[in-house]
C-alpha positions as CSV (number, residue, x, y, z in Angstrom):
1,M,-38.7,185.6,-8.0
2,L,-37.9,184.8,-11.6
3,K,-36.2,181.6,-10.7
4,K,-39.2,180.5,-8.6
5,K,-41.6,181.2,-11.6
6,K,-39.4,179.3,-13.9
7,K,-39.3,176.3,-11.5
8,S,-43.1,176.3,-11.1
9,N,-43.6,176.4,-14.9
10,I,-41.3,173.5,-15.4
11,V,-43.2,171.5,-12.8
12,Y,-46.5,172.3,-14.4
13,G,-45.1,171.4,-17.8
14,L,-43.9,168.0,-16.5
15,L,-47.3,167.3,-14.9
16,A,-49.1,168.2,-18.1
17,L,-46.8,165.9,-20.1
18,F,-47.4,163.1,-17.6
19,F,-51.2,163.3,-17.9
20,S,-51.0,163.6,-21.7
21,L,-49.0,160.4,-21.9
22,L,-51.4,158.7,-19.5
23,L,-54.4,159.7,-21.6
24,F,-52.6,158.6,-24.8
25,F,-51.8,155.1,-23.6
26,N,-55.2,154.7,-22.1
27,A,-56.9,155.4,-25.4
28,N,-54.6,153.2,-27.4
29,G,-55.0,150.4,-25.0
30,S,-58.8,150.3,-25.4
31,N,-58.4,150.2,-29.2
32,F,-55.8,147.4,-28.9
33,Q,-58.2,145.3,-26.8
34,N,-61.0,145.9,-29.3
35,S,-58.8,144.8,-32.2
36,I,-57.8,141.6,-30.3
37,A,-61.5,140.9,-29.6
38,S,-62.5,141.5,-33.2
39,S,-60.0,139.0,-34.5
40,E,-61.6,136.0,-32.7
41,T,-63.3,133.5,-35.1
42,Y,-66.0,130.8,-34.6
43,D,-66.8,127.5,-36.5
44,E,-70.1,125.9,-37.4
45,T,-70.8,122.7,-39.5
46,A,-73.8,122.4,-41.8
47,H,-74.5,118.6,-42.3
48,D,-76.1,117.0,-45.4
49,V,-76.3,120.1,-47.6
50,P,-77.9,119.1,-50.9
51,I,-75.6,119.3,-54.0
52,T,-77.0,121.3,-56.9
53,I,-75.8,119.9,-60.3
54,D,-75.8,122.1,-63.4
55,Y,-76.3,120.0,-66.6
56,D,-78.6,119.6,-69.6
57,S,-81.2,117.3,-68.1
58,D,-83.1,117.1,-71.4
59,E,-80.2,115.5,-73.2
60,Y,-78.2,113.7,-70.5
61,Y,-78.8,111.4,-67.5
62,I,-76.3,111.4,-64.6
63,Q,-75.6,108.8,-62.0
64,G,-73.1,107.5,-59.5
65,Y,-72.7,110.7,-57.4
66,E,-73.1,111.8,-53.8
67,K,-76.2,113.9,-53.3
68,T,-75.1,115.8,-50.2
69,A,-72.0,117.2,-48.6
70,D,-71.0,118.6,-45.1
71,V,-69.9,122.2,-45.1
72,T,-67.7,123.8,-42.4
73,L,-68.3,127.5,-41.8
74,S,-66.0,129.9,-40.0
75,G,-66.2,133.7,-39.1
76,A,-66.1,136.3,-36.4
77,N,-69.9,136.9,-36.5
78,R,-71.5,134.1,-34.5
79,V,-75.0,135.2,-35.3
80,Q,-74.4,135.0,-39.1
81,L,-72.7,131.6,-38.7
82,N,-75.7,130.2,-37.0
83,A,-78.0,131.6,-39.7
84,E,-75.9,130.0,-42.5
85,A,-75.7,126.7,-40.6
86,N,-79.5,126.6,-40.3
87,E,-81.2,124.9,-43.3
88,E,-84.2,127.3,-43.2
89,T,-82.2,130.6,-43.1
90,R,-79.0,129.8,-45.1
91,N,-78.2,131.6,-48.3
92,F,-75.3,129.6,-49.7
93,E,-75.5,126.4,-51.9
94,V,-73.1,123.7,-53.0
95,V,-72.8,123.5,-56.8
96,A,-71.3,121.0,-59.2
97,D,-71.0,122.4,-62.8
98,L,-71.2,119.8,-65.5
99,T,-72.2,122.0,-68.4
100,D,-68.9,121.8,-70.3
101,L,-68.4,118.0,-69.8
102,E,-68.9,115.2,-72.3
103,E,-70.3,111.7,-71.7
104,G,-68.3,109.5,-69.3
105,T,-67.2,109.6,-65.7
106,H,-65.7,112.8,-64.3
107,D,-64.4,114.2,-61.0
108,V,-66.0,117.6,-60.6
109,P,-64.9,120.2,-57.9
110,L,-67.7,121.4,-55.6
111,E,-68.1,125.2,-55.3
112,I,-69.9,127.1,-52.6
113,E,-71.9,130.0,-54.0
114,N,-73.9,133.0,-52.5
115,L,-71.8,132.9,-49.3
116,S,-71.2,136.1,-47.3
117,N,-67.7,137.7,-47.6
118,S,-67.3,137.6,-43.9
119,V,-67.7,133.8,-43.8
120,D,-65.3,131.2,-45.0
121,A,-66.5,127.7,-46.0
122,S,-65.1,124.3,-47.2
123,A,-67.1,121.2,-48.4
124,D,-66.5,117.6,-47.5
125,P,-66.1,115.9,-50.0
126,D,-64.7,118.8,-52.1
127,T,-65.1,116.9,-55.4
128,L,-67.9,114.9,-57.0
129,T,-67.5,111.8,-59.1
130,V,-70.3,111.6,-61.6
131,T,-71.2,109.5,-64.7
132,I,-72.8,111.3,-67.7
133,E,-74.9,109.3,-70.2
134,K,-77.3,110.1,-73.0
135,R,-80.8,110.2,-71.7
136,E,-83.3,107.5,-72.7
137,T,-86.9,106.7,-71.7
138,K,-88.9,103.4,-72.0
139,N,-92.1,101.9,-70.6
140,F,-92.0,98.6,-68.6
141,Q,-94.8,96.3,-67.3
142,I,-94.5,95.8,-63.6
143,D,-93.3,92.3,-62.9
144,T,-95.0,90.5,-59.9
145,Q,-93.3,87.1,-60.1
146,D,-91.0,87.9,-57.2
147,L,-94.0,88.4,-55.0
148,E,-95.6,85.1,-56.1
149,D,-92.3,83.3,-55.3
150,K,-92.6,84.6,-51.7
151,L,-95.8,82.7,-51.0
152,Q,-95.4,80.5,-48.0
153,D,-95.4,76.8,-48.5
154,G,-98.9,75.5,-49.1
155,F,-100.5,78.9,-49.7
156,E,-102.2,79.6,-53.0
157,L,-102.6,83.0,-54.8
158,D,-106.3,83.6,-55.5
159,N,-106.0,87.1,-57.0
160,M,-103.5,89.8,-57.6
161,S,-103.8,93.3,-59.0
162,V,-101.3,96.3,-59.4
163,S,-102.3,99.8,-60.3
164,P,-100.9,101.2,-62.6
165,Q,-99.7,98.1,-64.5
166,E,-97.1,100.1,-66.5
167,V,-94.3,102.5,-65.5
168,E,-92.1,105.0,-67.4
169,V,-88.4,104.5,-66.8
170,T,-85.7,107.1,-67.6
171,S,-82.0,106.3,-67.4
172,G,-78.8,106.5,-69.4
173,E,-78.8,104.6,-72.7
174,E,-76.0,102.2,-71.5
175,T,-77.8,101.5,-68.2
176,M,-81.1,101.0,-70.0
177,K,-79.6,98.0,-71.8
178,D,-79.0,96.3,-68.5
179,I,-82.6,96.9,-67.1
180,S,-84.4,93.6,-67.2
181,K,-87.6,94.5,-65.4
182,V,-89.3,96.7,-62.9
183,V,-90.4,95.0,-59.7
184,V,-92.2,95.9,-56.5
185,S,-89.7,96.7,-53.8
186,S,-90.7,95.0,-50.6
187,E,-89.0,93.7,-47.4
188,L,-91.5,90.9,-47.1
189,E,-89.7,87.5,-46.8
190,T,-92.8,85.3,-46.9
191,I,-96.4,86.1,-47.8
192,N,-99.0,84.2,-45.8
193,E,-101.9,86.7,-45.6
194,N,-103.8,89.1,-47.8
195,I,-102.0,92.4,-48.8
196,S,-103.5,95.8,-49.6
197,D,-100.9,98.6,-49.6
198,S,-98.7,100.9,-51.6
199,F,-95.1,99.8,-52.5
200,S,-92.2,101.6,-54.2
201,L,-90.8,100.4,-57.6
202,Q,-87.3,99.4,-58.5
203,A,-85.5,98.8,-61.9
204,V,-83.3,95.7,-61.7
205,D,-81.0,93.7,-63.9
206,E,-81.4,90.0,-64.7
207,N,-79.7,89.1,-61.4
208,G,-82.1,91.3,-59.4
209,E,-79.5,94.0,-58.7
210,S,-80.9,97.6,-58.5
211,L,-79.9,100.0,-61.2
212,S,-80.0,103.8,-61.4
213,A,-83.2,105.0,-63.0
214,S,-85.9,107.5,-62.6
215,L,-89.4,105.9,-62.4
216,N,-92.8,107.6,-63.0
217,P,-94.8,106.8,-61.0
218,Q,-92.5,105.8,-58.1
219,T,-95.1,103.7,-56.3
220,V,-98.0,101.3,-57.1
221,D,-101.1,100.1,-55.2
222,L,-100.9,96.3,-54.7
223,Q,-103.8,93.9,-53.9
224,M,-103.0,90.2,-53.1
225,E,-105.6,87.6,-52.0
226,V,-104.2,84.3,-50.8
227,S,-105.7,81.2,-49.3
228,A,-104.1,78.9,-46.8
229,P,-104.2,75.1,-46.6
230,D,-106.5,73.7,-43.9
231,K,-106.9,70.6,-41.8
232,E,-109.7,69.2,-39.6
233,V,-108.6,68.2,-36.1
234,S,-110.4,66.9,-33.0
235,L,-111.1,68.9,-29.9
236,E,-109.9,67.2,-26.8
237,P,-111.1,68.4,-23.3
238,S,-108.4,68.3,-20.6
239,Q,-109.0,68.9,-16.9
240,T,-107.2,71.7,-15.1
241,G,-107.5,72.9,-11.5
242,E,-108.2,70.8,-8.4
243,A,-111.3,68.7,-8.0
244,A,-113.7,69.6,-5.2
245,E,-113.8,67.4,-2.1
246,G,-115.7,64.2,-2.6
247,V,-115.5,64.4,-6.4
248,T,-113.5,61.5,-8.0
249,D,-113.8,62.5,-11.7
250,Y,-115.6,64.8,-14.2
251,D,-117.5,64.0,-17.3
252,F,-117.0,66.6,-20.2
253,Q,-119.3,67.1,-23.1
254,L,-118.3,69.7,-25.8
255,S,-120.7,71.4,-28.1
256,E,-118.2,70.8,-31.0
257,N,-115.9,67.8,-31.3
258,S,-113.7,69.1,-34.2
259,A,-112.3,72.3,-35.7
260,T,-110.7,73.4,-38.9
261,I,-107.2,75.0,-38.6
262,T,-105.4,76.9,-41.3
263,G,-101.8,77.8,-41.8
264,A,-98.5,76.7,-43.3
265,Q,-98.6,73.1,-44.4
266,N,-95.5,72.1,-42.4
267,L,-97.2,73.4,-39.2
268,L,-100.5,71.7,-40.0
269,D,-98.6,68.4,-40.3
270,E,-97.6,68.6,-36.7
271,V,-101.1,69.1,-35.2
272,D,-103.7,66.3,-34.9
273,S,-105.9,67.8,-32.1
274,L,-106.5,70.9,-30.1
275,E,-106.6,70.8,-26.4
276,V,-109.5,72.5,-24.6
277,P,-108.5,73.2,-21.0
278,I,-111.4,73.1,-18.5
279,D,-110.9,74.4,-15.0
280,V,-112.9,72.3,-12.6
281,T,-112.0,74.2,-9.4
282,D,-115.0,74.4,-7.0
283,I,-117.4,72.6,-9.4
284,T,-119.7,70.4,-7.3
285,E,-122.8,70.3,-9.6
286,P,-123.5,70.0,-13.3
287,T,-122.1,73.2,-14.9
288,T,-122.0,74.8,-18.4
289,R,-119.1,77.0,-19.4
290,N,-117.8,78.7,-22.6
291,I,-114.2,77.7,-23.2
292,D,-111.7,79.5,-25.5
293,V,-110.1,77.4,-28.3
294,Q,-106.5,78.3,-28.7
295,A,-104.7,77.3,-32.0
296,P,-100.9,76.9,-32.0
297,S,-98.7,79.9,-33.0
298,Q,-99.0,80.9,-36.7
299,L,-102.1,78.8,-37.1
300,S,-105.8,79.9,-36.9
301,A,-109.0,77.9,-36.1
302,D,-112.5,78.4,-37.4
303,I,-113.9,78.0,-33.9
304,D,-113.1,80.6,-31.1
305,T,-115.1,79.1,-28.3
306,V,-117.0,75.9,-27.4
307,T,-119.6,75.2,-24.8
308,A,-118.6,72.5,-22.2
309,N,-121.1,70.6,-20.1
310,I,-119.3,69.6,-16.9
311,T,-120.7,66.8,-14.7
312,P,-119.0,65.8,-11.4
313,I,-118.8,62.2,-10.3
314,F,-118.9,61.7,-6.5
315,E,-117.3,59.0,-4.3
316,D,-120.7,58.3,-2.5
317,S,-122.5,57.4,-5.7
318,D,-119.8,54.8,-6.6
319,T,-119.9,53.4,-3.0
320,Q,-123.7,53.1,-3.0
321,E,-123.8,51.4,-6.4
322,S,-121.2,48.8,-5.3
323,N,-123.0,48.3,-1.9
324,G,-126.3,47.7,-3.8
325,D,-124.7,45.1,-6.0
326,E,-123.2,43.3,-3.0
327,S,-126.6,43.3,-1.1
328,A,-128.2,41.8,-4.1
329,T,-125.6,39.1,-4.2
330,D,-125.4,38.3,-0.4
331,N,-129.2,38.4,0.3
332,P,-131.1,36.4,-2.3
333,A,-134.9,36.1,-2.1
334,P,-135.9,33.6,0.6
335,A,-136.7,30.1,-0.6
336,N,-136.1,26.6,0.7
337,E,-134.6,23.8,-1.2
338,E,-137.8,21.8,-1.2
339,D,-139.7,24.6,-2.9
340,N,-136.9,24.8,-5.5
341,G,-137.2,21.0,-6.0
342,E,-141.0,21.3,-6.3
343,N,-140.7,24.1,-8.8
344,E,-138.3,22.1,-10.8
345,N,-140.6,19.1,-10.8
346,V,-143.6,21.3,-11.8
347,E,-141.6,22.9,-14.6
348,E,-140.5,19.4,-15.9
349,E,-144.1,18.1,-15.7
350,T,-145.4,21.2,-17.5
351,T,-142.7,20.8,-20.2
352,E,-143.6,17.1,-20.7
353,T,-147.3,18.0,-20.8
354,T,-146.7,20.7,-23.4
355,E,-144.5,18.4,-25.5
356,S,-147.1,15.6,-25.4
357,S,-149.8,18.0,-26.4
358,Q,-147.8,19.1,-29.4
359,V,-147.0,15.5,-30.5
360,E,-150.6,14.0,-30.4
361,E,-154.0,15.5,-30.3
362,T,-156.3,14.7,-27.3
363,S,-160.0,15.1,-26.8
364,P,-161.4,17.8,-24.5
365,E,-162.6,15.1,-22.0
366,E,-159.2,13.5,-21.8
367,T,-157.6,16.9,-21.3
368,T,-159.9,17.7,-18.5
369,T,-159.3,14.3,-16.8
370,Q,-155.6,14.8,-17.0
371,E,-155.8,18.3,-15.5
372,T,-157.9,17.0,-12.6
373,Q,-155.4,14.2,-11.9
374,E,-152.5,16.7,-12.0
375,T,-154.3,19.1,-9.7
376,A,-155.0,16.3,-7.2
377,Q,-151.4,15.2,-7.3
378,T,-150.2,18.7,-6.7
379,E,-152.5,19.2,-3.7
380,T,-151.1,15.9,-2.2
381,E,-147.6,17.0,-2.6
382,N,-148.3,20.4,-1.0
383,S,-149.9,18.6,1.9
384,Q,-146.9,16.5,2.3
385,E,-144.7,19.6,2.3
386,V,-146.8,21.3,4.9
387,Q,-146.6,18.2,7.1
388,G,-142.9,18.0,6.7
389,S,-142.5,21.6,7.7
390,A,-144.6,21.0,10.8
391,D,-142.5,18.0,11.8
392,E,-139.4,20.1,11.4
393,Q,-140.8,22.8,13.7
394,I,-141.7,20.1,16.3
395,D,-138.1,18.7,16.2
396,S,-136.7,22.2,16.6
397,S,-138.9,22.8,19.7
398,E,-137.8,19.5,21.3
399,N,-134.2,20.4,20.7
400,E,-134.6,23.7,22.4
401,E,-136.3,22.1,25.5
402,E,-133.4,19.7,25.8
403,I,-130.9,22.5,25.6
404,E,-132.7,24.4,28.3
405,R,-132.7,21.3,30.6
């Protein structure tokens, strides 16, 4: 009995040891997995983080440095990394400390401040090259000559105004020696129209190269009024479209025969007239239309539209006119040769009578006698003509009878 008891206790003891070891390894395995999970890290990059520079801004002016840096963040807490990478929620800043430096050019290490202990960070670039100069301030009149030089060929400057006319410039004392003028910064290559806008200012050297300076104000209001050269050209109607059936041509009358165009002189020199296209499609009767006047590219005209009176010319009218002329030529008024001869004789006698009356004066009785004689002679001639006509008719009748026989 005792041996059986001892054996059963040993068995229970072994089972207890087994379950104890099982529970031990199970608990330690969970902790090991958690430790592995907690050691995983994440990376985030914050781009264009502004660099804060510590220096005495009342005494010194700095230039030649980068204003931003990229910062790489790493840590196990992904939520915190996202917060630091976001510009609106980040706590850290990139700092360059110049407080202990003298005038001149220096390479300054960048430091990341106010960063959580659970987050690591590195900046790119990790150093800042900066030039330190004594601070100096002067006033400059704004120079507008560069803008005037940009006027397109032939254009004239009628009026220009800038407001304000003077600007305060702050820079290093060495840089200030190189500043030649303050100009209006503009990307305009040529000016060929009026300008009314705000423009930024720029301090430049005598070669027009931009220099580092702080300007107050940084912009000015600019007004420019320019006038363009002009030229008077003719308006030339031109037919477009297909003529209607029976129409041979069209007559065009414009309300304006010339226009004034404005623009660059080299473009004006190439234009002598403006074409006015008139569409005659389906026009069969006198018509009036408003036609747009188009100026060439980069030119403008003082007339936008003209009124065109369009008159069609038909084939029938041309034919009738020519037929009328031919009829007049082929069928003259009936008259026989004898009548023509008579008329010529009468005209000659009348001319002779007129000339003789102009040469010598005659008495009224002589004039009456002469008129009576002339009348009698005329009646005799007329009788002879009638008799001749009758004889001709008799001869014609006899000839017809002979033909019938």
